[in-house]
C-alpha positions in Angstrom: -28.2 -104.4 -31.0 -30.3 -101.6 -32.7 -28.5 -99.1 -34.9 -27.3 -96.1 -33.0 -27.2 -98.0 -29.7 -23.6 -98.3 -28.4 -22.5 -101.7 -27.2 -21.4 -101.6 -23.6 -18.3 -103.7 -24.4 -17.3 -101.1 -27.0 -17.6 -98.4 -24.4 -15.4 -100.3 -22.0 -12.7 -100.5 -24.7 -13.0 -96.8 -25.3 -12.5 -96.3 -21.5 -9.4 -98.4 -21.5 -7.9 -96.7 -24.5 -8.7 -93.2 -22.9 -6.9 -94.2 -19.7 -3.8 -95.9 -21.3 -3.5 -93.9 -24.5 -2.6 -97.0 -26.5 -4.7 -99.6 -28.2 -2.3 -102.5 -27.5 -2.1 -101.6 -23.8 -5.8 -101.3 -23.6 -6.3 -104.7 -25.4 -3.8 -106.4 -23.0 -5.7 -104.9 -20.0 -9.0 -106.2 -21.3 -7.7 -109.6 -22.4 -8.3 -109.1 -26.1 -6.0 -108.4 -29.1 -5.4 -105.0 -30.7 -7.4 -105.9 -33.8 -10.5 -106.6 -31.6 -10.0 -103.4 -29.7 -9.8 -101.4 -33.0 -12.8 -103.1 -34.3 -14.9 -102.3 -31.2 -13.9 -98.7 -31.4 -14.9 -98.6 -35.1 -18.3 -100.1 -34.2 -18.7 -97.6 -31.3 -17.9 -94.6 -33.6 -20.4 -96.0 -36.2 -23.1 -96.3 -33.5 -22.4 -92.8 -32.1 -22.0 -91.1 -35.5 -18.6 -89.7 -35.0 -15.0 -90.1 -33.7 -14.6 -90.8 -30.0 -10.8 -91.0 -30.1 -8.1 -89.0 -31.9 -4.4 -89.5 -31.9 -2.5 -86.8 -30.0 1.0 -86.1 -28.9 0.4 -88.1 -25.7 -1.3 -91.0 -27.3 -5.0 -91.6 -28.1 -7.3 -89.0 -26.5 -11.0 -88.6 -26.2 -12.8 -86.2 -28.6 -15.7 -84.1 -27.3 -18.1 -86.9 -28.4 -15.9 -89.4 -26.5 -15.9 -87.3 -23.4 -19.6 -87.3 -23.5 -19.6 -91.1 -23.5 -17.0 -91.4 -20.8 -19.4 -91.1 -17.9 -21.6 -93.8 -19.3 -18.6 -96.1 -19.8 -17.5 -95.5 -16.2 -21.0 -96.3 -14.9 -20.9 -99.6 -16.9 -17.6 -100.4 -15.3 -18.9 -99.7 -11.8 -22.0 -101.7 -12.4 -20.0 -104.7 -13.5 -17.8 -104.5 -10.4 -20.9 -104.5 -8.3 -22.0 -107.9 -9.7 -19.7 -109.4 -7.1 -21.6 -110.8 -4.1 -21.8 -108.4 -1.2 -19.3 -110.4 0.7 -16.8 -110.3 -2.2 -17.3 -106.6 -2.6 -16.7 -105.9 1.1 -13.7 -108.2 1.1 -12.1 -107.2 -2.3 -12.9 -103.5 -2.6 -10.8 -101.9 -5.3 -10.2 -104.1 -8.4 -8.8 -104.0 -11.9 -5.3 -103.5 -13.4 -3.2 -100.5 -12.8 0.0 -100.0 -14.8 2.7 -97.8 -13.2 6.1 -96.5 -14.4 8.5 -95.4 -11.7 12.1 -94.6 -11.2 13.9 -97.8 -10.1 14.9 -96.6 -6.7 11.4 -95.4 -5.8 9.9 -98.5 -7.3 11.8 -100.9 -5.2 12.0 -99.0 -1.9 8.6 -97.3 -1.7 6.2 -98.5 -4.4 6.7 -102.3 -3.8 5.9 -102.3 -0.1 3.0 -99.9 -0.5 1.5 -101.9 -3.3 2.0 -105.2 -1.4 -0.1 -103.9 1.5 -2.7 -102.4 -0.9 -3.1 -105.7 -2.7 -3.4 -107.5 0.6 -6.4 -105.3 1.4 -7.8 -105.5 -2.2 -7.2 -109.0 -3.6 -8.8 -108.3 -6.9 -6.3 -105.4 -7.7 -3.6 -106.3 -10.2 -0.5 -104.1 -10.7 2.2 -103.9 -13.4 5.3 -101.9 -12.3 7.8 -100.7 -14.9 11.0 -99.3 -13.3 13.4 -96.9 -15.1 14.9 -93.5 -14.2 14.0 -91.1 -16.9 12.3 -87.8 -17.8 8.5 -87.9 -17.9 7.3 -89.1 -21.2 5.3 -86.6 -23.3 3.7 -89.7 -24.8 2.4 -91.4 -21.7 0.6 -94.2 -23.6 0.6 -97.6 -22.0 0.6 -96.7 -18.3 -2.0 -95.3 -15.9 0.4 -93.6 -13.6 4.1 -92.4 -13.7 6.3 -91.5 -10.8 9.2 -89.4 -12.0 12.2 -87.6 -10.5 12.2 -83.8 -11.1 9.2 -81.5 -11.7 7.7 -82.6 -15.0 6.6 -80.4 -17.9 3.4 -82.1 -19.0 0.6 -81.6 -21.5 -2.9 -83.0 -21.2 -2.0 -84.7 -17.9 -2.0 -83.8 -14.2 1.2 -83.6 -12.2 1.2 -83.8 -8.4 4.1 -83.4 -6.0 4.8 -86.5 -3.9 7.9 -85.8 -1.9 11.5 -84.6 -1.8 14.7 -86.6 -1.2 18.4 -85.8 -1.1 21.5 -87.0 -2.9 24.8 -87.4 -1.1 28.5 -88.3 -1.8 29.5 -91.7 -0.5 32.5 -93.9 -0.5 33.5 -97.2 1.2 36.2 -97.5 3.8 38.2 -99.6 1.3 38.2 -96.9 -1.3 39.0 -94.1 1.2 42.0 -96.1 2.6 43.4 -96.4 -0.9 42.7 -93.0 -2.3 42.2 -90.7 0.6 39.1 -88.7 1.6 38.3 -85.4 -0.2 38.2 -82.3 2.0 36.5 -80.1 -0.6 34.4 -80.5 -3.7 37.4 -79.5 -5.9 39.3 -82.6 -4.7 36.7 -84.8 -6.5 38.5 -84.0 -9.8 41.2 -86.5 -8.6 38.7 -89.2 -7.9 36.5 -91.7 -9.8 32.8 -90.7 -9.6 29.9 -93.2 -9.9 26.7 -91.9 -11.4 24.2 -92.1 -14.3 25.1 -92.2 -18.0 24.4 -88.6 -18.9 23.1 -89.2 -22.4 20.7 -91.9 -21.2 19.4 -90.0 -18.1 17.8 -86.7 -19.3 16.3 -85.8 -15.9 17.1 -82.1 -15.4 17.3 -82.1 -11.5 19.6 -85.2 -11.5 21.7 -83.6 -14.3 22.0 -80.3 -12.4 23.2 -82.2 -9.3 26.1 -83.7 -11.2 27.0 -80.3 -12.6 27.7 -79.0 -9.1 30.8 -81.2 -9.1 34.1 -80.8 -11.0 34.8 -83.1 -13.9 36.2 -86.3 -12.4 39.4 -87.9 -13.5 37.5 -91.0 -14.4 34.0 -92.3 -13.9 31.9 -95.4 -13.7 28.4 -94.9 -15.1 25.3 -96.9 -15.2 21.6 -96.5 -16.0 20.8 -98.3 -12.7 20.9 -96.6 -9.3 21.4 -100.0 -7.7 24.5 -100.5 -9.8 25.7 -97.2 -8.4 25.2 -98.4 -4.8 26.9 -101.7 -5.3 29.8 -100.2 -7.2 30.4 -97.7 -4.4 30.2 -100.5 -1.8 32.8 -102.4 -3.8 35.2 -99.5 -3.6 35.0 -98.5 -7.3 34.8 -94.8 -6.5 32.8 -92.1 -4.9 29.1 -92.5 -5.6 26.4 -89.8 -6.0 23.6 -91.7 -4.3 20.1 -91.2 -2.9 20.4 -91.0 0.9 17.5 -93.4 1.3 19.6 -96.2 -0.4 23.1 -95.3 0.9 22.5 -94.5 4.6 21.4 -98.1 5.3 24.7 -99.5 4.0 27.2 -99.8 6.9 30.1 -100.1 4.5 29.6 -96.5 3.2 30.6 -93.2 4.6 29.0 -89.9 3.6 31.4 -87.2 2.5 31.2 -83.4 2.3 27.6 -83.3 3.6 27.6 -79.5 4.0 29.0 -78.9 0.5 26.8 -81.3 -1.4 23.2 -82.1 -0.4 21.0 -81.4 -3.5 17.3 -81.8 -3.1 15.4 -83.8 -5.7 11.6 -84.1 -6.0 9.3 -87.0 -6.9 6.1 -86.3 -8.8 3.1 -88.3 -10.0 1.8 -87.9 -13.5 -1.5 -89.3 -14.9 -4.1 -88.5 -17.4 -7.3 -87.0 -16.1 -9.2 -90.1 -17.3 -6.9 -92.4 -15.3 -7.4 -90.4 -12.1 -11.1 -91.0 -12.4 -10.4 -94.7 -11.8 -10.9 -95.8 -8.2 -8.0 -98.3 -8.6 -5.6 -95.6 -9.8 -6.6 -93.2 -7.0 -6.1 -96.0 -4.5 -2.6 -96.7 -5.8 -1.7 -93.0 -5.7 -3.0 -92.7 -2.1 -1.0 -95.7 -1.0 2.2 -94.3 -2.6 1.6 -90.9 -0.9 1.0 -92.5 2.5 4.2 -94.6 2.1 6.5 -91.6 1.4 4.9 -89.5 4.1 5.4 -92.2 6.7 9.0 -92.6 5.7 10.1 -89.1 5.3 13.1 -89.5 7.6 14.7 -92.1 5.1 14.2 -89.7 2.2 15.9 -86.8 4.0 18.8 -88.9 5.3 20.5 -89.6 8.6 21.7 -86.7 10.7 25.4 -85.9 10.3 
């Protein structure tokens, strides 16, 4: 290739790094190793006569020169996708790999069914789903899209509201028969509460919900919301649970609904470069459609 002429493969590596913010994640997505990805970026920068990527607080970011090359890289990606036969293109539609990080409850109950239907309609779409309940990462490298609980404070990214859901207090009949049912929030000081490990959570809205309650006599804490549900069903204590997980369990009774019904929000967070991807936009649209169609579950059963 002539000097000064960027290699299309190098531009595709730049596009992947810009979307994921991390060389290793981009290399994995492209099926190469990190050394090859770094070498291709070096070759691209030599051909273009300057830096196309710079390390920022949120991972690797495009420079002004890199942003100028972004449109070309996206056009190369679209052209390669169009190499499929017309029948394949019509059948497969959206393609590529999308990496998503989401809170575990949202991931299992809403993301998985939405993504299953999306992939059925688009067989060439691949998804990697990382589940954990945590604050939005200021370094979002390695994923195309995050779904987080609580309104995020982000830099160099776009946050969009998805939906609200509610927390409630729940206990099993077994627990209530042994320990009695609280008649006011103050009574919870005499009960065992089931919730997140505070030091491991760091999600402001979920932290604030717990602070509405008195300090319990004892607690059972876990980083997994599914552990909270199962511990509550097992009679280990009174659980602070998402209504969309607890209302479906016949063993559980909701307590003090009028006194404790905090509202929590889910938000999507992505880099601008990621949102330019058809695959990422299709995933986000599928998630939004899923929560909109199931709003009754998110808000809870009537008292």
